[in-house]
N, C-alpha and C positions, 0 to 999 in steps of 0.2 A: 759525427758528433751525435751524442745521445742526450736528449733533454731529460731532466728530472722534473722537479716541481717548478711551477711557473714563478714562484718567488719564495724567499725565505725570510723569517724575521731577523732583524738586525742582531738580536742577542745570540743568534746561531753562529755568528762569525767571531773568530778568536782575536783577530787583529784589527778589525775595522775601527773600533773606538780609539785605539792607539794611533792609527794613521790620521784620523780626524784631529786628534789632539796635537799631533806633530805639525799638521798643516796649519792649524790656527796659530800655533806658537811661531812658526816661520813668518806668517803674515804679520803678526804683531811686531816681531823684531824688525821686519823690513820697513814698517811704517813708523816705528817709534825710535829705533836706534840709529839708522843710517841715512835717512833721506837728505839731510841738510849738509852732510860732510862730503866734500869732493876729495878723492884720493888720486895720487899719481904714482904709477909704477913705471920703471924703466925696463923695456923688453928688448931682446936682441932684434936687430933689423928695424923694428917699428919705432924704437926710441921711447920717449916719454908718452905715457898713455894716461889720460885723466878720465875719471868716471865717478858717478855718485856711489857712495858706500852702500846704499840700500840695494843696489843691483846685485850685491853678493848674495842677498837673501832671496829676492823675489823669484828668480828662475827655479829655485828649489821647490817653491810652492806649486809651480806648474808640474814638476815631477810627481809631487804628491797627488795632484789632480789626475795626471796620466795613470798612475798606479791604481788609484781608487776607481776610475772609470773602466780601465782594462779588466780588473779583477772583479769588482762588485757591480759594475754597470752605471749607466748615466744617472738613474734615479737615486742611487746611494751616494754618488759623487755630488749630486744636486743638494742633498742634505748637508754634506760637508761644506759646500760653497756657502750655503745660508748660515751655517755655524760660523764660518770665517767672517762673513759680512756682519753678522750680529756682534761678534767680538770686536771688529774694527770700529763699528758705530759706538759701542760702549766705551772703548778706550779713548776715542776721540772726544766724546762728551765729558768723560771723567777727567781727562787731562785739562780741558778747558775750565771745568768747574774748580779743579784744584788751583790752577793758576789765578783764578779770579777771587778765591777765598782770601779774606784779609789775613796777612801774615802777622803773627804776634810780635809786637815791638819789644817784648821782654826777652826774646831769644835772639842774641846777637848773630847767630849763624844764619838766620833768615835773611839778613842783609846781603849775604853771598848767594844763598840758595834761590831766593825769589827771581833775581835776574837770570840765573842759569836755567831755571825751569821755563821762564818765558822765552829764552833763546832757543832751547831744545824742543820744547813741546808747544810753543805758541805759533804753530802754523796758521797761515791765513785761512779764512773760510774757503777760498778758492782751491787751495792745495788739498785741504781735507776733503772737500766735495769731489775734486778730481780723482783722488785716490780711491774713494768709495765707488764712484761710477765706473772707473777704469777696471778696477778689480772685478766688479760684478759682471760687466760685459765681457771682459777678457777671459775669465775663468769659465763662464758658461759657453762661450764660443769654443774654447779649448776642449771642454768635455763633449760638446755636441759633435765636433768634427771627429774626435777620436772614436766615439761610439758609432757614428755613421760609417766611418772608414773600416771599423772592425767588421761590420756587416758586409761591406763591399768586398773586403779581402777574405771573408770567411775565417777570420781569426789568424790568418797567416801574416808574415812580414810585420811584426810589431814595430820595427824601427820606422816604417813608412808613416804610421799613424801617430807615433809619439813626436816625431819631428814635424810632420804635416800639421798636427793640431797645434803645436807650439808656434809654427809660422803664422797661423791664423790668430791664435789667442794672444800672443805677444804683440802682434801687429795691431789688433783691436785695442789692446791695453795702451800701447804707446801713442797711437793715433787719437785716443780719447784723453789721456792724462795731460799731455804737454800743452795742447791747445787750450783746454779748460783752465789749467793752472797758470799759464804764462802768456797767453795772448794779450797784446797791448803792453806787456812788460819786456819781453824779449823780441828781437827782430824775427820776422817770419823765417828768414834764412837760418837763423840760429836754431829755431824750433825744429825745422826740417832736419838739420844736421844731427841734433840731439836724438830725434826720433829714429833716424836711420842707424846711428851708432848703437843706441840702447837695444833696439830690435835685433841688430846683428849680434851683439854681445850675448843677449839672452838665448838666442837660437843656438849659438855656438856652445854655450854651456850645456844645453839639452843634448847636442850632438856628442860632446865629450863624455857626458854622463850616461849615454845610451847603454853601455855594458852594465853599469850599475842598475839601471832601470830593468834590463832583462833579468838580472839576478834576483832582484826584489820581486818582480812579477812572477817569476818561476817558483820562488820560494813560497809566496803567498798562495798561488793556485794549488800547489802541492799540499801545503799544510791545511788550507781551508777546504780542499777537495771540490773547488768550484771554479767555473769560468763562465762569466755572465755575458750573454748576448742580448742586445736591446731590441728584440723582435717584438713588435707591438707596443713598445714603450712610447708614451706621449712625451715628446721632447719640449715640454713647456717648462720654463724655470719656476713657474708659480704653482708648485705642488710639492708636497712632502710624501706623496704616496710611494710605497715600496713596489717597484716594478722591475722587469727584466727576467728573461728566461735563463735559468741556471743549467749549465751543462757540466758533465764530468770532464775534467781536463784530459785531452788526448783522445777523446772519443767523439 
């Protein structure tokens, strides 16, 4: 591997901004569209399988995190995580503000719309808080593990760090979210079962989508002409500094 400059300005990357936008969009969808809906699908051998609809979105955000960390480094993935966190805070506050604004009695449709808004977006403060904390902890754990493993493996065996980081990140996320959101509401045994199932499901999604992750990472490294290693990076989440040593792919 041959190092080039110690860092590059974000404007020098062609696809970084689009990846950040995609990651934020997936996060908002996972928290606003699907959390309350329970779906059931019938699978061969396994039979009926029930899961929260939001689980269809959330593993994809971890793939975005893997790609951002692998190609652009921990520091630039850190910026994306903060962007997602800020978007989630804003969406949560605005949804609560809109629900609490007085509905016009002169518009008959409000009689149907207001209860629907309260049902869909009126999450309790515990669930909203749990989502924010779990996302923040889980995504930073995911990015940190992947970046460190990339140094340990010297950039080889991408699958080990995408799956390994997801094992840790999704574990932290599930172990944080469900106890905060549902302790005292669900039985402890139920919480444990849900944590185990959702963690397993999310990791399996990562495994199944590994070939896609390889294809996207390979494309981005080739088109950007960069492969970032976090040599000397300060692995603190409380910074927006642009760090990481840029290498030319394949060298």
